[in-house]
N, C-alpha and C positions, 0 to 999 in steps of 0.2 A: 643337710642330707640332699637337698635338691641340687646343690653345687657339685655333688660327687666327691666331697672331700672326706666323707666318713667311709670307712671300709668295714665290711662285715667280719665277724670273727666265728671261729668254729669252736663250740664248747665240746670237749671230748666226752664221749660216753662214760658211764660208770665203770666199765670194763677197762678202758684205756686209763682212766685215772687211777684205778687199783694197780694196774701194771706199772704205771708211772711211779706210784709209791714204792713198789718192790725194787724198781731199777735204781731209783734215787737212794734207797737204803743201801743197796749193794755198792753204788758209787761212793757213798760216804764211808763204808767200811774199807773199800779199796784204798781210798785217800789216806785213811788213818793208817792202814797198813804200810803204804809208801812212806809216810811221814815217820813212822816208827823205825823203818829200815835206815832212813836218812839220819835219825837221831842216834841210832847204834853206831853207824859208820863215823858220824861226827865225833862221838865220845872216843871211839878208838884213836881216831886221828889226833884229837886234842891230848890224849894220854900217851901218844907215840906207840900205839900198839898196832900191829899189822892184822888186817882182816885175813882170816884163814883162806889159804889157796883153795879154789874149786874149779872144776872144768866149766866152760861156758855153758850158760843156761841152768846151772845148778848152784849158783851162788848162795841162794838161801835154802838149800836142802836141809833135811833133818841131820845129816852128818855135819854140815857146816855149823848149824845152830848148836849142836851138841859140843863142837870144838869151841864155840864161843862161850859156852857155859863152863868150859874147863880152862879158859885162858887165865894165866896167873896175873893178878892185879890187887890193888889195895881193897880193904874191906868196904869202903864207901863206893868205889867204882864198880866193885863185884855186885853190890846190892842194887845199884842203879841199872847196870847192864842186865842183870837177872830180871828186874822189874819190867824193863823194856822188852826183853825176850819174851816173858810171860804175856804182855800186852800184844806183842806181835802174833804169837801163837792163838790168842783169843780172837783177834781180828781175822786171822786166816780161817778159823772155824766159822766165824760169822759170815764171812764171804761165801764159803762153801755151802752153809745152811741156806743162805739167801739165794744163791745160784740154784740150788736144788728146788726151792719154792718157786722161783721164776719159771723154771723149766716145767714143774708140775702145773703151775697156773696156765701157761701157754698150751701145754699138751691137752689140758681139759677143755679148752675152748676151740671149737672148729675155725672161727673167724681169725683168731690170733694165729693158729697153726698155719692157716693159708697165707696170711700176710707175711709171716716169717719165712715160709716156703718161697714166696715170690722174691723176697729180699735176698735170700740165700742163693737164688738163681742168678744174681748179679756176679759176673766174674770178679774174684778177689775178695768176696765176703765170706767170712768164717767166724766161729766163736759166738760170743754173746751180743756183739754189737748190733745185730739185727733186732734183737729183743729190746735193746735200749732205744733204737732208732724209732720204732713205731710209736710208742707213747709220746716221745718227744715231739714228733710231728702230728700225732693223733689224726692222721688222714686215712688210716687203713680202712675205717668203716665207710669211706666214700669212694674207695677205689674199686673199679670193676675189672681192671686189667693189671698185669704185673707192673711195678713202678719202673720208670725210666730214669736215666740220669737227669733229664729235664724236671721231672716231678719231684724226685727225691733230693736233688742237689748233690748227688754223689755219682761219680763215674770211675771205672777201673783205670789204673794206670796202664798205658800201653806204649811200647817202643818197638815200632816195626820198621824194618828195612828189607825190601825185596822179598826173599822167600822166609825171612826169619820174623816171627812175632813173639814178642816177650810181654806177657801180661803180669801185672803186679797187683799190689794192693789198692784199695779204695782211695781216691782223692776227694777232697772237698771242693765244690764249686759254688759259685753264686746261684741262688735260687731264681729260676725264671718265674715270671708271673706274679 
């Protein structure tokens, strides 16, 4: 300790630990959902079946999943596909329920609401990532000012030339400090 080789750690408060549990649970369900989609597509590819056509952004819509349930195939493949579609729907419901619980949890705590509001003020931030961001760092309780790219390790993408400014999504950078 005298030699300065030991670094201090920050133990998150119970509030941030609880939020971390919720965000990790949601991440688990999302990962399972992505895996199930990949398994379904792999099965179709292996069996030489076409994935039902869909407009961009609606590849896994209710209509497409309904078409998947009606695809002609052997009994064993049908059983396997239906089981995976059932699992996919279950995981989608779990993601939705967990997302609602995260929002409720954050809305009921003024400190979390303020931290998320700060994070949402960063150009390019949207969706649920700010909620996942705070418990991962567990620094919200020690900040008195809105986070900066230097503190958070995140900065918005920007391509600017002359009069034109293009701002995009968040990029990840090395943490300073």
